[in-house]
Structure formats: C-alpha cells, structure tokens
LONU-711244 format. One record per atom (N, C-alpha, C, O): residue in one letter; x, y, z. Coordinates in steps of 0.05 Angstrom, whole numbers, plus 5000, padded with zeros to 4 digits. Layout:
AXYZ...
***
This chain:
M117172329352M120772479346M120772679367M122872819365R119172759389R120672939413R121572769430R123472839445R120172469432R122572319460R124072279447R125872399460I125572159421I127172069416I129472169414I131672059413L128572499412L130672679417L131072739442L133372719450Q129672799455Q129672859484Q132472659498Q134172769511W132472329493W132872129506W135372189486W137372149500L136272269458L138672309459L140772519463L143072459462F139872769467F141572859474F140772999501F142073199509R139472919510R139072969543R140572909559R141072669565N142073189575N143672969585N144272799613N144772959630R144372629620R144072489652R144772479667R144172329685R147072729665R147172879703R145673169704R145473259726T144973259692T144173509694T141273579682T139873779685G140873389669G137773399657G138473589641G139873599661A139073759626A140073989606A140073769583A140673539580M139173989567M139973879530M143773839533M145073919552T144273759521T147373859515T147573669489T147473429493I147873749468I148873679442I152373699433I153673539420A153273969445A155774049447A157374159477A156574239499Q159674129467Q161874209506Q162574399504Q161074559494M165074479513M167774609513M170174259514M170174059529P172074339488P173374249492P175074059514P176874209523N175173819525N177873729548N179773829549N179874049538F181973729560F183873809558F185673649525F187573719512V183773409525V186373359507V184773379477V185873359455L182973409481L182273539446L183273829444L183273929421W184273989469W185674199450W188074079457W189174299460V189673939461V190873849455V191673659414V193473619398V189473619418V188273529387V188873869371V190773919356I187274009378I186674169361I188474479352I188374629332I190474499381I193874569373I195874529357I197274669342A195774179366A197274049337A196274059311A197974039293S193974069306S192874069287S193274299277S194274269255I192874519283I193474759275I195974879265I196475039248T197874669287T201074659288T201474599264T202374779249R200674319251R200774099220R200374399204R202374519195W197874479201W196674559180W197774849181W196474989165T199674979194T199475189192T203175299191T204375499184W203575109198W207175179209W208374989186W208774759194P208975039163P211674849158P214274799164P216474909165S213274539167S215374369194S216674159174S216074039153P219574219199P220873999179P219073649183P216973629196R219973489173R219973289169R217973179190R215573169187N219873059221N219072949249N217473119262N215772999274L217473419263L215573589274L212573529261L210573569276S212273459236S209873419230S208573069230S206173019229L210672839231L210572679238L209272659275L207372559286A211472809282A209972779317A207072999319A205472979337C206773179300C203873339301C202073029293C200372919308T202472979280T200272699267T200072489285T198072349281V201572429304V201772099325V198972239346V196772149354V200872559348V198872679366V195572649359V193872519371V195472799338V193872949333V191472609331V188972599335T193072429326T191972219317T191472019348T189271939354G193771979364G193171869384G190971959405G189471829419G191572339400G188672409432G186572459414G184972609425L185972399393L182672339374L181872099382L179672079392I183671859379I182671609404I182771569421I182071359432V183371709427V183871859473V181171919472V179371769481W180872109462W177972249461W177172199461W176872089483A175472129444A173471809419A173171569443A171271419440M174771529466M174971249487M173171469505M170771449508D174471649514D173071779541D169971849528D168571959546E168771839509E166972019503E164971719503E163271679519I165371599492I164171289485I164871159522I163870949530V165771229529V165471059562V165171309587V164971279611R165171529574R163271769595R161571969583R160372179588G161871879573G159472099545G156572149562G155471939569V155172429571V153972529579V151272469574V149372499589N151372329539N148272259531N148072139508N149372239490P147172009505P147771669479P148771939453P150971879443W148072089446W149272259424W153172309426W154572249407R153872389446R156072529457R157272199461R159672219466R156471949460R157271739462R157171659422R159171629409F155471659414F154271569380F157371679379F159171539370L157872019389L159772249370L163071999372L164771939355G162771949395G165971819412G165771589387G167371699372A164871369373A164371299366A165071259340A166571089330A163671479329A164871619299A167971629294A169671529279V167871819314V170371939319V173271609315V175071539300A172171549333A174571319340A174371119305A176371059292T172171079299T170970869276T172771049248T173970899232Y172971299243Y173471489223Y177171499233Y178671429215T178371569256T180371559254T182871279260T185271299265V180971019258V181670799261V182570679224V184270549212A179570849219A179570699189A182170889167A183270759149T183071209171T183271289169T186371209172T188071259155I187171029203I190070969200I191070759181I193370769174F189270559170F189970389149F189170549129F189370489105
***
C-alpha cells in the first residue's frame, strides 16, 4: 500500500509528496469568476460571462494538469475535473 501511495503522490520533479499546490493563474481566474457569479447578483450578461469563464477556465486547467501534472494524482485530478466539466455542459 505504501508503495502505491508513494507512486501516486510523489512529485516527479522534486521527489517531495505533492497532493495539493497553490493555484496557477488560470485557476485564480476561475476562483474569482466563481465568487463573482455567486456573491454579486448581476445582470444576465455578466452571469453568462462568468459561467463561460469558469467553464472554459476549468477545462484549460484540467488539460494543463493532464499534460503537465507533477504526479499521477494531479493528472487523475485533471481528468476528473475535465470529465465533470464536460458532462455538466451537456
């Protein structure tokens, strides 16, 4: 079991265990757009724009994690977010 967890969470660049990281620029944009959409009652156009930014940003972030994730856990997380985001579009 320990070997599997080491393989799953070990950062391939630094050798440290990496489960979570600081958000990158795209994820910060998604967070700000989500908070704006949730807290600020807005006209329909602003709400739609925030929804597009959140959805598009999550897909971009997820694809980045799938391609450049530092360990299998981060790549799996990217794939799960991409799957969920695309599924909620339809």
